[in-house]
N, C-alpha and C positions, 0 to 999 in steps of 0.2 A: 504495499499499500504507499509509503512514504515514497520508494519508487514512483510508481503511476501519479502522481500527485509531484513530486517535482519537475517528469516531463512532460502533464498536463499540464504545469502552471504555469510555464514557460513565458506563454501570450496571456496571464491576469495582471490584477493588483490588487492580491488577494496580500491583504498585509499582515496573516499570519506567517506568508512563503519565508523560506528565504530570502539574506540581500537579493544573492544570482537571479532568484525569481522574478524581481521589480521591474529589470529592464536587461535586456536586449545586453549591452554591450557593462554594464553594473561591477566591476569586481571590486575588494578590498581596497584599490588604491583608488578608485573614482570621489571627486572632492564632489561634483554635482551636478545632477541633471535635472535640465526641464523640460516638460511637453506638453507642451497647449492643447495638439490635440488629445491627449491622456484625457480619456473621463475619470480616472483616479486624480493625475495633478492638477485639473482645473476642470470639473463638470456644470460648466453654463454654459444658456443660451449663446446664440450670435445678437451683437450688440455693445453699447458702449458700456466697457466697465471700468466700476467705482475707483476714485483714490483709495489706495490700502487694502482692496481684495490683494489676497494671499493665491501663491501657486504654489503648490507638492512638488517638494523636491522628491523626485525617488530612490533619492542614495536614501534606504534608511536612516529614521533617527537624525538627518539636517533641516537642516532650520528652512519653515518655508519663503521663498521669494514673496517682494512681495511691492504690487505697485504703485510710484510717487506718483501716480501722473493718474485721468479722466486716459484709457488706450479704448481702440475697437476692437472687438472678436468679433473675428469671422467663419468662428465654429472648429478650425484647425490653427490660426495663429491668432497672434497679436499685432494688428493693422497700424505699423507706426505709421500717422498719415500726417500731424504736424510737428513743430520742432517742438523740444525738450518735454517730450513725453519716453516713461524711464522705469521702468522696472530692474530696482535693489534684486542683487544674488546676494544673501544673505549666505555669510561664512564659507565663500569662494574665492578662499587666499589660497597661494603655497608662498608663503617666506620660502627662501632659501631651500628651494626644490628646484634640483638641476636638471632635470627633466621633463616635460609635461609638454599635454595637450591641450588644448583650446578647440571646440568646436562648433558651429552652429548651422541650422535649417533656416533657408529665408529665399524668398523672393524679394529682391531689390526693382521698386520702383521710384526713378529719381527725379520726373516731372515735374517742376517747381522746385526745386530743390537748390541749396548754394553750392560751391564750390568743395567743402568739406560737406560729410551727408557722415557722422558719426556712427556706431553699429554697437562695438560694448566699450568699456572701458575701464581702468583702475590703475588710479595711479596715487603715486605720491601726493597729498597735498600738503602743503607749504602753506606760511605766514604770508603772504602777497601773489600764490599759487605755484606751481612747477611742472615741469616738464617731463620726469621722473617714471615714464610709466611703466610699470611691469607689462600692463600689454593696454593696449592701445588700437580698432580697429575701426577703420571709417574708408572711402569710398572716394572718389578722385573722381569730377565728371571727367567723361570723355564726349570726341563728340559720335554724332550717329548711335545706335546700339547700347555700346559697348562703355563699360564704366571702369576703371582701376580699384581691386582693394588693395589697401595698404595695413600690412599691424606691423608694431615693435612690441617689443618682447625684451621683456632688457636689457631697453637702448638702441635695440638692433633691427634692421626696417626689414621688412622684407613684400615687394609686389607682383600684380598678377593683372592681368584683364580678364572679365568675364561679361556676359550679354547680361540684357538689366530683363526687367522682368521675364524671367524661367528658374524652375529651382534650384535652389544650387545647396552639396552638404560643403562648407569651407572648413578645416583643419588648420591650423598653424600650432607651430609644434618650438620649442628651448629647450633645447640640449649642451650641457658646459660638455665639452674634450681638448681635455687635458685641460688645459692653463689657458684656454680659449673657448668662445663656445661659439653658437651657430643658431637659424630660424631654418623654418621653413615652412613652405606654403604650399598646400595642397587643394585642387577647385575634385569634388567629385571623385577621388580618389586615388586622381592623380596628380601624383609631387608636380608642381610648376613652374615655384623658383626657392633659390636658395642662399641665403647670404654668405660671406665671407667667415670663413673664423675670425674671429678677434677678441684680443680680450678684453672682457668689460666687470666690471666694478655690480653688483647683484642689489636692485632696487629694493630694496625695504619699504614699505609706502606705511603707512603714519597706523596705526591699529583703530583707528576712528576712522578710516575710509574703510566704504564701499564698493569694491565691485560691482557696475551698470551696466546692463541690457538696453538698448535706445539713448546712449548717453546723450545729453546734450548744454552744453556752457558756452563759455566763450572762444574755448576754440574750435570748437563746432558753430556753420552756418545753421545744420539745422539736423534733426534722429537722419537717421535710415528712412526710407519710403517702401510700402511693402510691406507685409506681413513675413513674420518672423515664427517659427514653425516653434523648433530645441533650439538647448545649447548644451554643450557640458562641458564639464575641462575635468581632467584625469591624469596624477601622479605618472610616471612613468619610473620615477627612480628606483622602483624596487621591481625583482623578477614578476613575470606575468604576460598572458599577451601583449604582442609585440603593437607598435602602433596601425603597423598594414593591416593587421589580423582583425584590428578595434574601427576601422575607418570603416573596412570593409563586408564587418557585420553591422554596424552600422547601417550604412548603403545599402547595405539588400532587405533589411526589417519596418526602411524606413521613408524611402522616396514614393513608393506608390501607396503610403498614404496620406503626403503633401499634395498631391497631385488634384 
């Protein structure tokens, strides 16, 4: 019976099941997973969602994420359609972790948005402001139907182009390599860009700083336009599935759900 329950429970949201059954990619290294299309994580009907609404993190024992502003929900994702709509990713912190990756599923619509459209941010906020991002993901407007997505992870940046108004799984990886570090960017399972390996001190954001999805501040003209369906943060500094395995499993289980 336990084995049958384990196998049958792989696609359920039964809270009595072990952590590995809560989401396909979750293991002991998973910092957080929010999934707006999960009826367990966000059992809401489409429409405008009020400030303060909770989004359950699929990692057992993780704190709920909170809407900091009213955001439209389309039944599968949160549609960021005006500037400064934000979700607080409470507990999504990886201080001094030598290898981690962050993933997000979204369908960008940059029509009407400014030169910088912020998607996700976690930065050290010092007196007078600071640009010491532990991670920062945003868009640069390109001509036609392409945009450039840029990520800064612990001071190193990497970027690549992607079509707008199409569903994407984007993953950015940070890894310490000897005394240097490197950042890699993946689009729908394909490695698209790798930064040079360079020495870099590790950024330690303030304890009071909170990672944000859909971040809007003076650093960005606007938050990203279009729905965001899912995001996750994974430590990779301990033995477990490879990042390639995690990306493939995430893509296999979730691509059809967001179409």
